[in-house]
VMD Tcl script that builds the backbone (N, CA, C; Angstrom):
set m [mol new atoms 126]
animate dup $m
set s [atomselect $m all]
$s set {name element resname resid chain x y z} {
  {N N GLU 1 A 0.822 -1.187 0.000}
  {CA C GLU 1 A 0.000 0.000 0.000}
  {C C GLU 1 A 0.865 1.249 0.000}
  {N N GLY 2 A 0.339 2.299 -0.588}
  {CA C GLY 2 A 1.031 3.569 -0.573}
  {C C GLY 2 A 2.022 3.784 -1.705}
  {N N LEU 3 A 2.189 2.777 -2.578}
  {CA C LEU 3 A 3.139 2.943 -3.679}
  {C C LEU 3 A 2.561 3.778 -4.804}
  {N N VAL 4 A 1.269 3.610 -5.069}
  {CA C VAL 4 A 0.622 4.362 -6.140}
  {C C VAL 4 A -0.659 5.011 -5.638}
  {N N ASP 5 A -1.017 6.109 -6.281}
  {CA C ASP 5 A -2.311 6.753 -6.077}
  {C C ASP 5 A -3.147 6.457 -7.304}
  {N N THR 6 A -4.445 6.338 -7.113}
  {CA C THR 6 A -5.331 6.076 -8.246}
  {C C THR 6 A -6.399 7.152 -8.336}
  {N N ARG 7 A -6.878 7.327 -9.565}
  {CA C ARG 7 A -7.983 8.252 -9.823}
  {C C ARG 7 A -8.850 7.605 -10.887}
  {N N ARG 8 A -10.146 7.602 -10.660}
  {CA C ARG 8 A -11.072 7.004 -11.613}
  {C C ARG 8 A -11.798 8.109 -12.375}
  {N N ASP 9 A -11.915 7.900 -13.688}
  {CA C ASP 9 A -12.686 8.793 -14.547}
  {C C ASP 9 A -13.571 7.894 -15.410}
  {N N GLY 10 A -14.784 7.675 -14.972}
  {CA C GLY 10 A -15.671 6.740 -15.664}
  {C C GLY 10 A -15.153 5.329 -15.478}
  {N N THR 11 A -14.872 4.647 -16.586}
  {CA C THR 11 A -14.355 3.280 -16.500}
  {C C THR 11 A -12.833 3.227 -16.573}
  {N N THR 12 A -12.193 4.381 -16.688}
  {CA C THR 12 A -10.735 4.447 -16.783}
  {C C THR 12 A -10.144 4.738 -15.411}
  {N N ILE 13 A -9.099 3.999 -15.059}
  {CA C ILE 13 A -8.394 4.237 -13.804}
  {C C ILE 13 A -6.994 4.731 -14.141}
  {N N PHE 14 A -6.605 5.836 -13.542}
  {CA C PHE 14 A -5.284 6.423 -13.746}
  {C C PHE 14 A -4.430 6.134 -12.513}
  {N N TYR 15 A -3.176 5.766 -12.740}
  {CA C TYR 15 A -2.248 5.473 -11.657}
  {C C TYR 15 A -1.083 6.447 -11.713}
  {N N ARG 16 A -0.565 6.798 -10.533}
  {CA C ARG 16 A 0.655 7.597 -10.476}
  {C C ARG 16 A 1.440 7.190 -9.239}
  {N N ILE 17 A 2.732 7.403 -9.285}
  {CA C ILE 17 A 3.602 7.072 -8.159}
  {C C ILE 17 A 3.257 7.999 -6.996}
  {N N ALA 18 A 2.996 7.423 -5.834}
  {CA C ALA 18 A 2.583 8.204 -4.671}
  {C C ALA 18 A 3.766 8.823 -3.933}
  {N N ASP 19 A 4.900 8.131 -3.948}
  {CA C ASP 19 A 6.057 8.574 -3.178}
  {C C ASP 19 A 7.273 8.615 -4.104}
  {N N PRO 20 A 7.913 9.764 -4.244}
  {CA C PRO 20 A 9.065 9.876 -5.149}
  {C C PRO 20 A 10.197 8.896 -4.834}
  {N N SER 21 A 10.305 8.443 -3.597}
  {CA C SER 21 A 11.368 7.489 -3.263}
  {C C SER 21 A 11.157 6.149 -3.963}
  {N N VAL 22 A 9.931 5.853 -4.369}
  {CA C VAL 22 A 9.653 4.631 -5.124}
  {C C VAL 22 A 10.409 4.665 -6.453}
  {N N LEU 23 A 10.503 5.828 -7.067}
  {CA C LEU 23 A 11.241 5.952 -8.328}
  {C C LEU 23 A 12.719 5.626 -8.138}
  {N N LYS 24 A 13.275 5.980 -6.994}
  {CA C LYS 24 A 14.671 5.655 -6.708}
  {C C LYS 24 A 14.855 4.146 -6.602}
  {N N VAL 25 A 13.916 3.481 -5.948}
  {CA C VAL 25 A 13.982 2.024 -5.821}
  {C C VAL 25 A 13.909 1.379 -7.203}
  {N N ILE 26 A 12.997 1.844 -8.034}
  {CA C ILE 26 A 12.853 1.302 -9.385}
  {C C ILE 26 A 14.129 1.531 -10.190}
  {N N ALA 27 A 14.739 2.690 -10.051}
  {CA C ALA 27 A 15.974 2.989 -10.781}
  {C C ALA 27 A 17.099 2.045 -10.371}
  {N N VAL 28 A 17.218 1.763 -9.081}
  {CA C VAL 28 A 18.257 0.845 -8.606}
  {C C VAL 28 A 17.989 -0.568 -9.124}
  {N N LEU 29 A 16.743 -1.012 -9.067}
  {CA C LEU 29 A 16.399 -2.344 -9.573}
  {C C LEU 29 A 16.682 -2.451 -11.070}
  {N N ALA 30 A 16.349 -1.408 -11.816}
  {CA C ALA 30 A 16.611 -1.416 -13.257}
  {C C ALA 30 A 18.110 -1.471 -13.533}
  {N N GLU 31 A 18.891 -0.752 -12.751}
  {CA C GLU 31 A 20.345 -0.755 -12.930}
  {C C GLU 31 A 20.921 -2.149 -12.685}
  {N N ILE 32 A 20.384 -2.853 -11.705}
  {CA C ILE 32 A 20.884 -4.186 -11.361}
  {C C ILE 32 A 20.418 -5.245 -12.359}
  {N N PHE 33 A 19.136 -5.216 -12.697}
  {CA C PHE 33 A 18.544 -6.309 -13.460}
  {C C PHE 33 A 18.354 -6.033 -14.949}
  {N N CYS 34 A 18.562 -4.806 -15.390}
  {CA C CYS 34 A 18.360 -4.460 -16.804}
  {C C CYS 34 A 19.595 -3.752 -17.351}
  {N N PRO 35 A 20.653 -4.510 -17.604}
  {CA C PRO 35 A 21.870 -3.872 -18.107}
  {C C PRO 35 A 21.639 -3.275 -19.492}
  {N N PRO 36 A 22.436 -2.281 -19.862}
  {CA C PRO 36 A 22.313 -1.693 -21.201}
  {C C PRO 36 A 22.484 -2.768 -22.274}
  {N N LEU 37 A 21.879 -2.570 -23.418}
  {CA C LEU 37 A 21.952 -3.547 -24.503}
  {C C LEU 37 A 23.390 -3.867 -24.891}
  {N N SER 38 A 24.274 -2.888 -24.789}
  {CA C SER 38 A 25.671 -3.098 -25.186}
  {C C SER 38 A 26.385 -4.093 -24.267}
  {N N LEU 39 A 25.854 -4.317 -23.073}
  {CA C LEU 39 A 26.483 -5.238 -22.127}
  {C C LEU 39 A 25.806 -6.600 -22.085}
  {N N GLN 40 A 24.672 -6.746 -22.751}
  {CA C GLN 40 A 23.949 -8.015 -22.725}
  {C C GLN 40 A 24.649 -9.032 -23.602}
  {N N LYS 41 A 24.621 -10.280 -23.144}
  {CA C LYS 41 A 25.229 -11.372 -23.900}
  {C C LYS 41 A 24.222 -11.924 -24.888}
  {N N ASP 42 A 24.708 -12.363 -26.043}
  {CA C ASP 42 A 23.831 -12.941 -27.070}
  {C C ASP 42 A 23.382 -14.324 -26.690}
}
mol reanalyze $m
mol bondsrecalc $m
mol representation Tube
mol addrep $m
């Protein structure tokens, strides 16, 4: 809980990051688990 905020407009639900520190966590995870294409092995 608390990672995203939601807003409903009719049948559409909009999501946004609730806490900016979540973006930092995502950036660190991406750095660890998603290396640049130039470093990926074939």
